[in-house]
C-alpha positions as CSV (number, residue, x, y, z in Angstrom):
1,M,6.1,31.9,7.9
2,N,3.9,31.0,5.0
3,R,0.8,33.8,4.1
4,V,-2.2,32.6,3.0
5,L,-3.4,34.3,0.3
6,S,-7.2,34.8,-1.1
7,P,-6.5,34.9,-5.1
8,E,-8.3,37.5,-7.6
9,P,-11.7,36.1,-8.6
10,E,-9.7,36.0,-12.7
11,V,-7.1,34.5,-11.1
12,D,-7.1,30.2,-11.2
13,P,-6.2,29.2,-8.3
14,T,-4.3,26.0,-9.8
15,G,-2.2,24.7,-12.4
16,E,2.1,26.0,-12.6
17,A,1.6,28.9,-11.2
18,A,0.0,27.6,-7.4
19,V,3.0,25.1,-7.3
20,E,6.0,27.4,-8.0
21,A,3.6,29.9,-5.4
22,A,3.8,27.2,-3.4
23,L,7.8,26.6,-3.6
24,L,8.7,30.0,-2.8
25,G,6.1,30.1,0.6
26,V,3.3,31.8,-0.4
27,V,0.8,29.4,-0.2
28,P,-2.7,29.8,-2.3
29,E,-6.5,29.4,-0.9
30,L,-7.5,26.5,-2.4
31,P,-10.6,24.9,-3.8
32,G,-11.8,21.5,-2.4
33,R,-12.5,21.6,1.1
34,L,-14.5,18.7,3.0
35,P,-17.8,19.8,3.8
36,D,-19.0,18.8,7.2
37,A,-22.1,16.7,6.3
38,L,-19.7,15.1,3.8
39,R,-16.9,14.8,6.6
40,E,-19.5,12.8,8.4
41,E,-20.6,10.4,6.3
42,L,-17.6,9.6,5.1
43,V,-17.0,8.6,8.5
44,A,-20.4,6.6,8.3
45,F,-19.0,4.8,5.9
46,R,-15.6,3.9,6.8
47,R,-17.6,2.3,10.0
48,D,-19.8,0.4,8.0
49,L,-17.1,-0.9,6.1
50,H,-14.6,-1.7,9.2
51,M,-17.3,-3.7,10.8
52,H,-18.2,-6.0,7.8
53,P,-14.3,-6.6,6.5
54,E,-13.4,-9.2,3.3
55,L,-10.3,-10.8,2.2
56,G,-9.0,-10.2,-1.1
57,N,-10.7,-11.4,-4.5
58,Q,-13.4,-11.4,-2.0
59,E,-14.4,-8.0,-2.2
60,F,-18.1,-7.6,-3.4
61,R,-20.2,-5.9,-0.6
62,T,-17.1,-3.6,-0.5
63,T,-17.0,-2.9,-4.0
64,A,-20.8,-2.2,-4.3
65,A,-20.7,0.1,-1.8
66,I,-18.7,2.0,-3.3
67,K,-20.1,1.8,-6.7
68,S,-23.2,2.6,-5.6
69,R,-21.8,5.8,-3.5
70,L,-20.4,7.1,-6.7
71,E,-23.2,6.6,-9.0
72,K,-25.0,8.3,-6.9
73,A,-23.0,11.3,-7.7
74,G,-22.8,11.0,-11.3
75,L,-20.7,9.4,-11.8
76,Q,-20.1,6.0,-14.1
77,P,-17.6,3.5,-12.1
78,R,-16.3,0.5,-13.4
79,I,-15.7,-2.7,-11.9
80,L,-12.5,-4.0,-12.7
81,P,-12.3,-8.0,-14.4
82,M,-11.3,-9.8,-11.1
83,G,-15.0,-8.8,-10.5
84,T,-13.9,-7.2,-7.0
85,G,-12.6,-3.1,-7.1
86,L,-13.8,-0.8,-9.9
87,V,-11.8,2.7,-11.5
88,C,-14.2,5.4,-12.4
89,D,-13.1,9.0,-13.9
90,V,-13.7,12.3,-12.8
91,H,-13.5,14.4,-16.1
92,P,-13.3,18.0,-16.5
93,G,-17.7,19.2,-16.7
94,L,-18.6,15.9,-15.7
95,A,-18.0,14.6,-19.2
96,D,-18.4,11.3,-20.7
97,R,-14.8,11.2,-21.1
98,W,-11.1,11.8,-21.2
99,D,-9.5,14.1,-23.6
100,G,-6.8,12.2,-24.5
101,V,-4.7,14.9,-24.4
102,R,-3.6,15.6,-20.6
103,P,-2.9,12.6,-19.0
104,M,-4.6,11.9,-16.1
105,L,-4.1,11.5,-12.9
106,A,-5.1,8.7,-10.6
107,L,-5.6,8.2,-6.5
108,R,-5.1,4.8,-5.3
109,A,-7.2,3.2,-2.5
110,D,-6.7,-0.5,-1.4
111,I,-10.0,-2.5,0.0
112,D,-9.4,-5.8,1.1
113,A,-8.7,-6.5,4.7
114,L,-7.0,-9.1,6.7
115,P,-7.6,-12.6,8.2
116,I,-6.9,-11.8,11.8
117,P,-9.4,-11.2,15.0
118,D,-11.0,-8.3,15.4
119,T,-10.0,-7.6,19.4
120,K,-10.6,-3.3,19.7
121,T,-13.9,-2.0,21.8
122,V,-16.3,0.0,19.4
123,P,-19.2,0.0,18.4
124,Y,-17.7,-0.3,14.8
125,R,-16.0,-3.7,15.8
126,S,-15.8,-6.4,13.0
127,T,-18.6,-8.3,12.8
128,V,-17.1,-11.2,10.8
129,P,-15.1,-13.6,13.0
130,D,-11.3,-13.7,12.1
131,R,-11.5,-11.1,9.4
132,A,-10.6,-7.2,10.4
133,H,-9.4,-4.1,8.5
134,A,-6.0,-3.7,10.7
135,C,-4.2,-2.4,8.1
136,G,-6.1,1.0,7.5
137,H,-7.4,-0.3,3.8
138,D,-11.0,1.3,4.8
139,V,-9.5,4.2,5.2
140,H,-7.6,4.7,2.2
141,T,-11.0,3.9,0.7
142,T,-12.9,6.3,2.5
143,V,-10.3,8.6,1.6
144,V,-10.3,8.3,-2.4
145,L,-13.6,8.0,-2.3
146,G,-14.0,11.3,-0.6
147,A,-11.2,13.0,-2.7
148,G,-13.6,11.7,-5.8
149,L,-16.9,13.3,-4.2
150,V,-15.1,16.1,-3.6
151,L,-13.2,16.6,-6.9
152,A,-16.3,15.8,-8.8
153,G,-18.3,19.2,-7.1
154,L,-15.3,20.6,-8.2
155,A,-16.0,19.5,-11.9
156,R,-19.4,20.5,-11.9
157,D,-18.4,24.2,-11.0
158,G,-15.5,24.0,-13.3
159,H,-12.6,24.2,-10.8
160,L,-11.2,20.6,-12.8
161,T,-9.0,21.3,-15.1
162,R,-7.9,17.8,-15.8
163,S,-9.5,14.4,-15.2
164,V,-8.8,12.3,-12.0
165,R,-8.9,8.2,-12.1
166,L,-10.2,7.0,-8.4
167,L,-9.0,3.0,-8.7
168,F,-10.3,0.7,-5.8
169,Q,-7.6,-1.9,-5.6
170,P,-8.7,-5.6,-4.3
171,A,-6.5,-7.7,-3.0
172,E,-2.9,-5.8,-2.2
173,E,-2.6,-8.4,1.1
174,V,-2.1,-11.3,-1.4
175,L,1.0,-11.9,-3.3
176,P,2.1,-11.0,-5.3
177,G,-0.7,-8.1,-5.2
178,G,-4.1,-7.3,-6.8
179,A,-1.9,-4.3,-8.4
180,T,-0.7,-6.4,-11.2
181,D,-4.6,-7.8,-12.1
182,A,-5.7,-4.1,-11.8
183,I,-2.7,-2.8,-14.2
184,D,-3.7,-6.0,-16.5
185,G,-7.2,-4.8,-16.8
186,G,-6.4,-1.5,-18.0
187,A,-6.0,0.4,-14.3
188,L,-3.5,3.1,-15.4
189,D,-4.7,3.1,-19.6
190,G,-4.5,7.2,-19.8
191,V,-2.5,7.5,-16.5
192,G,0.0,10.5,-16.5
193,R,0.9,10.1,-11.8
194,I,-0.6,8.0,-9.8
195,L,-0.4,8.5,-5.9
196,A,-1.5,6.9,-2.9
197,V,-1.6,7.3,1.4
198,H,-1.0,4.2,3.6
199,C,-2.2,4.6,7.2
200,D,0.8,5.2,10.0
201,P,0.1,4.4,13.3
202,R,3.2,6.5,14.4
203,V,2.6,9.7,12.7
204,D,-0.1,11.8,15.0
205,A,-3.0,12.7,12.5
206,G,-2.7,15.6,10.7
207,R,0.5,15.3,9.6
208,I,2.2,13.0,6.5
209,G,4.9,11.4,6.3
210,L,7.1,11.6,3.0
211,R,10.6,10.8,1.6
212,P,11.3,10.6,-1.5
213,G,12.9,7.1,-3.5
214,P,12.3,4.1,-1.6
215,I,9.9,4.1,1.2
216,T,8.6,0.4,1.0
217,S,10.8,-2.9,1.0
218,A,10.3,-6.0,-1.4
219,C,9.0,-8.7,0.3
220,D,9.0,-12.4,-1.0
221,R,8.0,-15.5,0.3
222,V,10.2,-18.8,0.6
223,E,8.8,-22.0,1.5
224,V,11.5,-25.1,2.4
225,T,10.2,-28.9,2.0
226,L,13.0,-31.2,3.6
227,N,13.4,-34.9,3.1
228,G,15.2,-37.9,3.9
229,S,15.8,-41.2,5.3
230,G,14.8,-40.4,9.3
231,G,15.3,-43.1,11.8
232,H,16.3,-43.6,15.4
233,T,17.5,-41.6,17.2
234,A,19.6,-43.8,19.2
235,R,21.3,-44.3,15.4
236,P,21.3,-40.6,14.1
237,H,24.4,-41.7,11.9
238,L,22.6,-44.0,10.2
239,T,20.2,-41.9,9.0
240,T,19.4,-38.2,7.5
241,D,19.4,-35.8,10.8
242,L,15.8,-33.7,8.8
243,V,15.4,-31.8,12.5
244,T,19.2,-31.1,12.6
245,A,19.4,-29.9,8.6
246,A,16.1,-27.6,9.2
247,A,17.8,-26.1,12.1
248,K,21.1,-26.0,9.9
249,L,18.7,-24.0,7.3
250,V,17.3,-21.9,10.2
251,T,20.4,-20.2,11.3
252,E,23.0,-20.6,8.2
253,V,20.8,-19.8,5.3
254,P,20.3,-15.8,6.3
255,A,24.0,-15.7,7.5
256,L,25.3,-16.9,3.5
257,L,22.6,-14.6,2.5
258,A,24.2,-11.6,4.1
259,R,27.9,-12.2,2.8
260,R,26.7,-12.7,-0.4
261,V,25.1,-9.4,-0.8
262,D,26.1,-5.5,-0.1
263,A,24.3,-5.0,3.6
264,R,23.4,-1.5,2.6
265,A,20.9,-3.7,0.5
266,G,19.0,-4.6,3.1
267,L,18.6,-8.3,2.6
268,A,17.2,-10.2,4.9
269,L,14.8,-14.0,5.5
270,T,13.3,-14.7,8.4
271,W,11.7,-17.9,9.1
272,G,8.4,-17.5,10.7
273,R,7.3,-21.7,10.8
274,I,9.1,-25.0,11.0
275,E,7.4,-28.2,11.7
276,S,9.1,-31.0,12.3
277,G,8.9,-34.6,13.9
278,H,5.9,-36.4,16.0
279,A,7.6,-38.4,18.7
280,C,11.1,-37.5,21.1
281,N,12.8,-40.6,19.5
282,V,12.3,-40.8,15.9
283,I,13.7,-38.6,13.5
284,P,11.5,-37.9,10.9
285,Q,11.6,-38.1,7.5
286,R,10.1,-35.0,6.5
287,A,10.8,-31.1,7.5
288,E,8.9,-27.9,6.2
289,L,10.1,-24.2,6.6
290,S,8.4,-21.1,5.5
291,G,9.4,-17.2,5.6
292,T,9.9,-13.9,4.3
293,L,12.5,-12.7,2.5
294,R,12.5,-8.4,2.7
295,C,14.9,-6.3,1.2
296,L,15.3,-2.6,0.6
297,E,17.3,-2.1,-2.5
298,L,15.7,-3.2,-6.0
299,E,19.2,-4.7,-7.5
300,A,19.1,-6.8,-4.8
301,W,15.6,-8.1,-5.0
302,R,15.8,-9.4,-8.9
303,E,18.6,-11.2,-7.4
304,A,17.4,-13.1,-3.9
305,P,16.4,-16.3,-5.7
306,D,18.9,-17.5,-7.3
307,L,20.8,-16.4,-4.6
308,V,18.1,-18.2,-1.9
309,H,18.5,-21.3,-3.6
310,A,21.3,-21.4,-4.0
311,A,22.1,-20.8,-0.1
312,I,19.3,-23.7,0.8
313,D,20.5,-25.8,-1.6
314,E,24.2,-26.1,-0.1
315,T,23.4,-26.1,3.1
316,A,21.0,-29.6,2.9
317,T,23.4,-30.7,0.4
318,L,25.6,-30.6,3.5
319,H,23.2,-32.2,5.9
320,R,22.5,-35.2,3.5
321,A,18.9,-33.7,3.0
322,K,17.0,-33.4,-0.5
323,S,15.2,-30.0,-0.4
324,E,12.0,-28.6,-2.1
325,I,11.6,-25.1,-2.9
326,T,9.1,-23.1,-3.6
327,Y,10.0,-19.2,-4.0
328,V,7.1,-16.8,-4.2
329,R,7.8,-13.5,-5.9
330,G,5.9,-11.0,-3.6
331,V,6.2,-7.1,-4.5
332,P,9.1,-4.8,-5.0
333,P,10.2,-2.1,-3.3
334,V,8.1,1.4,-3.3
335,V,10.6,4.2,-4.8
336,N,8.6,7.7,-4.7
337,E,9.5,10.0,-8.0
338,Q,11.1,13.3,-6.5
339,G,8.1,15.0,-8.5
340,S,5.3,13.0,-7.4
341,T,6.9,13.6,-3.6
342,E,7.7,17.2,-3.9
343,L,4.1,17.6,-5.6
344,L,2.7,15.8,-2.4
345,R,4.4,18.0,0.2
346,T,2.7,20.7,-2.1
347,A,-0.5,19.3,-1.3
348,M,-0.5,19.0,2.1
349,T,2.1,22.3,3.5
350,A,-1.1,24.6,0.4
351,R,-3.8,22.5,2.8
352,C,-2.3,22.7,6.2
353,G,1.0,24.0,6.1
354,T,4.7,23.1,6.0
355,P,4.8,21.8,10.0
356,T,2.1,18.6,8.8
357,V,4.3,17.3,6.6
358,E,7.6,14.8,8.1
359,D,10.3,13.3,6.9
360,T,10.1,9.6,6.7
361,E,11.9,6.4,7.0
362,Q,12.4,3.4,5.0
363,S,9.7,0.8,6.0
364,L,10.2,-3.3,6.0
365,G,6.8,-3.5,5.1
366,G,5.9,-5.0,1.6
367,E,3.2,-2.6,-0.6
368,D,2.0,-3.4,-4.3
369,F,1.1,0.2,-5.0
370,S,4.8,-0.7,-5.9
371,W,3.9,-2.7,-9.4
372,Y,2.3,1.1,-10.6
373,L,5.6,2.7,-10.2
374,E,6.8,0.4,-12.6
375,H,4.7,1.9,-15.3
376,V,4.0,5.5,-14.5
377,P,5.5,7.8,-11.6
378,G,3.9,8.2,-8.1
379,A,4.2,8.3,-4.8
380,M,2.9,7.1,-1.6
381,A,3.0,9.5,1.2
382,R,2.0,7.9,4.8
383,L,-0.9,9.3,6.6
384,G,-1.2,9.9,10.2
385,V,-3.8,7.8,12.7
386,R,-2.7,8.2,15.9
387,K,-4.5,10.2,18.3
388,P,-1.8,13.2,19.3
389,G,-1.2,12.6,22.6
390,E,-1.6,8.9,22.8
391,R,1.6,7.3,24.2
392,H,0.7,3.7,23.0
393,S,0.8,3.3,18.6
394,R,-1.0,0.4,17.4
395,D,0.9,-1.3,15.1
396,L,-0.6,-2.4,11.9
397,H,-2.0,-5.7,10.8
398,Q,-2.5,-6.1,14.5
399,G,-6.3,-6.8,16.0
400,D,-6.3,-3.8,17.8
401,F,-5.4,-1.4,15.5
402,D,-8.0,2.0,15.1
403,A,-7.3,5.3,13.1
404,D,-7.9,8.2,14.2
405,E,-10.9,9.3,11.8
406,G,-9.4,13.3,11.6
407,A,-7.4,11.6,9.3
408,I,-10.1,11.5,6.4
409,K,-10.2,14.9,6.5
410,V,-7.4,15.1,5.7
411,G,-6.4,12.8,3.3
412,V,-9.5,13.7,1.1
413,E,-8.2,17.6,1.0
414,L,-4.7,16.5,0.7
415,F,-5.5,14.9,-2.2
416,T,-7.7,17.0,-3.6
417,A,-5.1,19.6,-3.3
418,A,-2.9,17.3,-5.3
419,A,-5.2,17.0,-8.2
420,L,-5.4,20.6,-8.4
421,L,-2.1,21.6,-8.4
422,D,-0.6,18.9,-10.9
423,A,0.5,20.0,-14.3
424,P,-0.1,17.2,-16.2
425,E,2.6,16.7,-19.8
426,P,0.7,15.8,-23.3
427,H,3.2,12.8,-23.4
428,R,3.3,11.0,-20.0
429,A,0.7,8.7,-20.2
430,G,0.5,5.1,-19.3
431,R,0.1,2.3,-22.1
């Protein structure tokens, strides 16, 4: 059983010593808890965001609300060059700038919503038709905001020994993700490590899920147009039968891919739309298909565009159809770095104890947090948002999705503990 030790006044409860103590099963009592008054304010803030969801690259109200609250705390947020989203640095002693020596820890939140209706019956239901925070980005945003406000208080009191960057990123739901624009806008300048959480309705509130290595899937979009001569259904032998060609593409292309890629890579093409024809006795001249390709393994994902093009062209040619392919690169898998994953485990253990951390599986969902990990080490945790005891898990990207708001406190204190426990090395800064 873990023992909770109150540090002597002259002992710094942060840094390498605290990490070593936690790994030995001794949990230091860290500062950075979330005060009740701020917790209530953050719940209200989250509900306000939930009522006013904004799509990717349109998050002007959301950006303004975050900026206003950070400025109220004496911080200096900077809107990203795209016009939405922002970064804000919290420095020891609330200094004006980073010391340029110890790399910053970045805490990332995504701020955009989804183009689906909110079907819940709650006081904070979306007020915008066909728009909803059905992926938990309002919770992510509130967690990082809350962590920043608590860290600002620690900095003011002399407890923060390294700089922390708060990153509120737009357009996560827009392929290839707003992360690439944020990186181009300097979001990782001076950053040595980056952390994030993502709501998981399969995990009880009060717990987190962790996994070193790949934790999400790569996700790309595939759009295909087939063209042919068409004709009467009485004489299909004189036509390019595009309905049959499209049907063959739906079944045969995924089967071909399954034989051209190692099955352990988990590469899967799934069609979500097929359209062709207007009359029962007319073979059309055009057919359209679209779907997503998901992949669990990074190298197979890099090869996927060429493999998909070849499989589609071969199948279309076999049925005398001409194919036009639009392959939209999405995101690679999120690959959690070992050290960053253990930092999150240690931080959660320090806050809530070992039983609150569970191993999690790799998901087939895509996440543009992966782009940051191409530049600096980092990790994403699954933040439990299911009400304990609730039998029905409300899935992500569904109109009835909601989160247990107790997860906000868990996420804030997880991040503040991570910021205090991380021991940066001078040579790790990005860019």
